Structure formats: C-alpha cells, structure tokens
N, C-alpha and C positions, 0 to 999 in steps of 0.2 A: 504494500500500500504506500509505503514511504517513497519508493522509486516512482510509482505511478503518479503520485501527487507532485513530486519534484519535476517529472517530465512535463506535466501539464503546466506547472508554474513557469518553467523555463520556456515552454512553447508560447505562453501568453505574454510574458514580460521580456524574455530574452536577457541579454547581458547589457546592463546600463553603460553606455559609452562614456558618460561623464565620470563614472567611478573608475573604470579600467583604463581610462586615458591618464588618470592621475596616479595610479598605483598598478603594479603588476598583478595579473590574474593569479589566483592560488595554484591553478594547474601549471602555469609558467614557473612559479616559485618551486613547485615540486620537481619539475623537469630540471631546473637549474641545480637543485640540491643533488639529484641523482647524477647529473653530468659532472658536478664538482667532485662528488664522492668517487665516481668511476675514474676520473683522471688522477685522483690521489692514490687509489688502491689497485687499479687494473694494470699492473706491470709486475715484471719479475723482480726479485724472486718471490716464491710462495704466492703466485697469482691466484690459484684456485682457492686456497684456504681464505685468503683475504676477500675474495669474491663471495664466498659462502658467508663469512662474517658480516660483510656489507649487506647482503640480501636479508639475513636474519635481523640485522639492526634496523634496516629500513622497514621491514615488515612489522617489527616490534613497535617502531615509532608510529606507524599507521594504526596498529592495533590500540596503542595508548591513546591516540587522537580519537579513535572511535569510541573508546570507553568514556573519555571526557565528554564527547559529544552526546553520548547516550544519557549522561547525567543531566544534560541541559533540556532534554525533553524532545518529543516528536516534532514540534514546530521547528526547532533548531536543526534537527536531522533533515527535514524536508528542505529547508532553506540552503543548508550547506550542500546537500546533494544536488539541488537545482543549480547552484553555482558551479560545482565541479563537473556536472554533466556537460555544460556549455555546448549544447547541440547546435546553437545558432552562430556562435562567435568563434569557436576554435575549430 
C-alpha cells in the first residue's frame, strides 16, 4: 500500500523543480556516496573482501535508515518513497 500511494503521489505532484534546483536529489546523494565508496575501496589488494564489507555496510546503512523511517510513521514512509521513486524526474 505504501508503494502504491507513493507512486500515485509522485505521479500527481512529480518532483518540485524549485526544491531540487537548490539542493541535490536524495537519489543523487546516494549515487555519489556509492561512487565515492567504490573509488576508495575497489582496488587491490584485498579487493573482494573490501567489496563485501562495503556492500554489507551500505546495506546496513539502508536498513538503519528504514528503521528510523518506520518510526516516523506511514505518512513519512509514503513521502520518502515518493521522493526516491522519482519516476518523472530521474
């Protein structure tokens, strides 16, 4: 239900240009974080173990963000999901 409502909200309102022209979109920030972490850890020696640790760390960070978001309630979940789906702008 959360995803359905987020998709409807994003389809109706889209991404506000006035907001994302002043600050980077959260999906862009996440991509930048992954790119920076990859450039720091994706090289020899021990490339594979560092990659595994990086994946576990990023997944854990995402899980922690999800737990915090769940504490804020369903409206916050719908709003954040609508922003991250970005079906019209990204």
